[in-house]
N, C-alpha and C positions, 0 to 999 in steps of 0.2 A: 561574531555572529553565533548564536546558539541554535542548533538544529536538533530536533528530536525526531525519532521514527515512531509512528503510531500504526500498529497493526490492528485492523478490525477483525474480530473473531467471534464466532458463536458455534454452538453445537447443534442448533435446531435446523440446519440446512435440510431442505426437502429432498434434494437429489441424493445426498450422501450424509446422513446424520452422524454427528460426532466425528467427522473426518479429521478435525484438527487434533484429535486425541489418538488417532491410529498410530501404529508403530511404523516408523520410517527409518531404515538403517539402525534398527535396535533402539530407537528413541521416539518419544512422542513427537508427532510432526510439528506441533507448535514450538516445542523446545529446540528441535533441530533448526527451525527457521530463525528463532531469536538468536541462537548461538552463532549462526552464520552472519547475521546482521551486526552483531557486536564486534566483528572484525573490521568494520568500516571506519575510516578516518573522519574526523570532524563531526562525529555524532555524539551528542551529549547523553541521551537516554534512548533505550528501546522500550516502548510501552505497548502492552496489549490492552486494547479497549474492547471489553466484552459487555454483555447485557447483565442486568440485575435480576433476570429471571432465574427461577430455581434450576432450570435446565442447564444453566452455565455454572452451577455451584462447583461441580467437579473440575471444570477448566480453571476456575478461580483458585481452587485449593492446590492444584498442581503447579500453577504459576507462582503462588505464594511460597510453596514449599521449596521451589527452585530459585527463590530470591529474584524473581522477575517483576518489574514494575507492571502493575495491572490496575486498570480503572473500570468500574462498572457503571453503566448508564442505561438509558432506554433501549429496548430491543429494536423497535421499528424506527424511532427517530435517531438515526445514526449521526446526523448533523449535530444534534444536541449532545449526544454522547461524546463526540469529538470536542465540541465547544467546552463542555464542562471539564473534560480531561485537560484541556489546554490551560485552564485557570489554575489547576493543581501543578501540572508539569509545564512550567513556563518556558517559552522559547520564542525566537524571532521567526523561524520557519519550521514547518513540520513536513515530514515525508509520509504520505499516505500509502499504505500497502494493505493487501488482503491476505488473510491467513491461508487461503487456498492456493497461494502462489509461492511456495517455499523454494522454488528453483529459479527465482528471478536472478538475473545476472548481477552479481555484486559489483563488478567493474562498471556496469552501466549505471547503477545507483551512485557509485563514486564519481563518475563523470558528471552526473546530474548535480551532485553536491558542489563540485568545482565550478560548474556553470552558474549556479545560483549565488555562490560566493563572489563571483565576478560580475553579477548583474543584480545588484541589490534592490533596484527599483521595481522589479517585477512582482506581480501579485500571484502568479502561478506558473510554474515550469512543468510541462506535461508532455507525455508521449501518447496520451489517450485520444486527443482530438484527431479525427480522421482515421484512427485505429490502423496505423501502418505497422505496428509491432505485433508480434504473436501474442495470443492470449496467455496470461501467466507472466508477462513481462511489463505490466502496466505500472508506471511510476508517476507520482505527482508530488511536487514540492510547493507548499502553499505559504503565503505570507500570513502569519498568525493574526495580526491586527485586522487585516482586511477580512479574514475568515470569521472572526468573532463578531464583527459589525454586521454580518449578514442576517443575524437572528430575526430582525423585524421584517425582513423581506422574503424569507423562505416560508412559503405557505403550502405548497402542494405536497402530497404524500411522496411523490417521486423525488422531489428535491430534498426531502427529509431523509429518505432512504439512501439516495445516491449523493453522497456527501458534497461533491464539488459540482454537481450539475448546474447550480445557479450561475457559476462562472461561465459555463459554456452557453447557457441560455441568454446571457447578457454580456456578450463579448465586448461590446462597444464601451462598457463601463469599467473595464479592467485591462491591465497590462499582462498579456499572455506571451509566453515564450514557448513555441512549439518545437519539439525535438522529433526528427524523422530519421530513419535509416537512409543513408545515401546510396541505397541499392534496393532493388525490389525483393520483397519477401513474400512467399506464398504462405500466408498466415495459417491456413488450414492444416499444413503439414508440421507445424512447429508449436502446437498448443501444449504448453507445459503447466497448465492449471490442473489441480486435482479436483475434478468435478464428480467423478464416478469411481467406484472401487477398482475398476480395471486400470485406472490411471496409475495406481500404486505399482503395478507390475511393469509400467513403462518408466519408472523413476530413474533408473540408471541411464536410459536413453536420453532423458532430459539433461542429466548432468554432463554426459559425454558428447552431446550433439554439437558439432562444429559451428553451425549457424548461431545457435543460442549462446555459445561461449564467446562469439566474436561480435555480438550486437553493439558493443561499445566502441568499436574501432573506426567506424566510418559514419559519422552523424552530420546532419545539417540542421541549422536553427532558423526559425522564422518568427518574427515578432508580429503580434496583433495588438 
């Protein structure tokens, strides 16, 4: 089974422009994130999918200079960006991550990979439905063939922008495996997403937080 990671990234974020290029622990945030992910087992490639707008030229140049796989596609049709990327970087499943979540628990991703390798018939493995995990810890693993076939069905702007929304809007048509923590988490206290400049100052807390570090240890699965 070939599994790639695709990180969606852009520099035109309205809340915090160019946040993926800020310095995080003396390194560009996007480079810090990619290097963390390259330590995972059973991952074939880590790819950054950005836009083909001029605003993302610098991001592209930095990734190229650091020998990181990068694909450029439509800014607002993120589904199509992913789809076209998957034709170039072929795989059986891909892990969708966002560049503003550089502190996602690697052990949690690794656990997801083990789960999907043992449940090969599923279309999407996710901890996003019902949102029981803290923001910044969102992970989805999608069946590439099923994802590519959605092109003729995705019509709305929302489904084009939010890559996997069609799966959740049409649950009865797909095989979903939902991952939840087997304990209650007060999500508002454990947001590890970089949304605003002030979040950078909290970065060490994200890394050392015991709840975030142990998210992978007690999970429950439910099929839909």
